[in-house]
N, C-alpha and C positions, 0 to 999 in steps of 0.2 A: 430235511428235504426227504433222508429217505425212513426213515422216519410214518414220512408223508405219501411215500411211492412204495414203500416194500411193502403191503399188503394186497393195491394191486398188481406189485408185479408177481407174486405170489400167486393173484387168479385167476390171471390169465396163462399163465406159465402151467394148473395145472388142475383149472376147473370148467378155465372158457369156453366155449366149444360156438362153430353159427350157429345162430335164430335166436341164440344166448341174449342178455343185457343185463349193461355195465351199468349201473351208477354209481357216477364218482360227486361226492359235495364236494367244489371247490379245489379246483385240481390244484390250483393257482395259490395256494397256502405255502409258505417257507417255498415257493420258486423262483429264482431269479428269474426276472422278465424273459432271457436268453432260453429259459426252461421250462417259463409257461408257452413259450413259442414251441418248442421242440413238444412237447406235451400233445397241446394240443393235435401236432401232423401226427404224432403216431395214433392219436385215440381216432384219424382221418382212416389210418392204418388198419384199424379196426373193425372203421363202418366199412370200409373199402373189406372183408375177411370174410363179411354177413355177422358183425355182432351188432343188436342195435345197444348202440351211449346215448347213454341220458347225464348232459351235463348241469349244475348249477356254478354261478362262476358272477363274479366280481369283477372283471381280471381284462378293460380293458384290450390289454394284449391277445388272452385268447379270444377274444370276437373278433379280434383284427386280423388272426394270423387265418379263424376259422374261415371270416371273408375269405384269403388269398390264396383258401384252398379252394376253397367253390371258384371265384372268379380263373382263378390255372383253371382248368373246369374247361373253360370258355377257348380255349388254347387247342389245339390238334395236339396230338398226344405227339409228336413228334418234335414243335416246338417248346413244349415242356421241360424238357433235356435242361438243366443245368439254375430250372429255376429251383432254390431251396420249396419243396412240401410240390413243385409238380405233378412225381411220385404215385398221390395219396392223391390227388383232388380228388372232388367228389361235388355232381350233379347239385343242383339248388334243390331240387327235390329229395335225395337223400338226408337235407338236412331241415333242423326247423329252428325258429332260436321265439321265443316267447319274453314281451317284454313287462319282467312286473310292478308297478308304481305303489304307491300309496295310496286309497284312495283321496279322496283330497276331503271327504266329511269323515272321516277317521277309519269308518267306515270296511278294517280288511286293504283285499291288494283288490285293483282291474289288471287285468293279464291282456295282454293285445299280442298276435304273433306281428313279431318282423322283417320285413322282408332288406334286400341289396339294397343301397339305394343304388342306382342307376347310375347318380353322378357322382358318385363319392368313392363308389364302390364298398361301402361298410357296412355294416347294420347299425341302425341310428340310434343309437342310448342318449343318455343325458350327463356323459361324461364329459363331454366338452365343454356342457354348462359350468359345471362345477369343476374346470381346471380352469374359466376363465374370471370365474368369481374369485378362485384363489390369484389370480394372476391381477389383480383390481384391487386385491386386497393390501397382494407384494407392496404395487402403484402406490395405494395413501399411503400405508405408511413410510414408505421409500422419502414418498415426497413430505408427511408430518416431517420427518427426520433429517429434512436439504433445510424447513424454515426453520426449522429449529435453530441449526449452526448461525 
C-alpha cells in the first residue's frame, strides 16, 4: 500500500495545483476495500479543491463510494453531517463514468458513458453478473458434493 500511494502523496504535497490533472491507474491496487473507499473520498476532496482527477478502476468499492459521494450531494449540506464522505460530496456534473466493454467482434472495446441508476443509486456495471456466476458455480459444486455423499 505504501509503495502504491507514496508517489501520489508526494505529487499532491509538492506539485499539484488547482486546474492540474491527476491521472491514477487502478488506485485499488494493493489496497484493502476500506482503504479503497477512503482513497475515493480523498480523490473527491481533490476534485472539490479544483484538481481534475482521472481514474481507471476495476473496483466495485471505488465505484460504489463514488456513487455515494454523488448521492450525498443531493442532500442539503446540513444533512450531510455524520455521513462518511458527506464533506466531499460532488454534484453529478462533476463526475463522469465510462464503461469499457470488449467488442463482441473481438475488435477492441466499446465505450459508453454510465450515469447513476435512479433505482439503485449506483453506477451500473457487470460486476454483479460476475458475482452471480461465481455464486452459481459454487452452488453447483456444493450440490454435486452433496450428491457424492
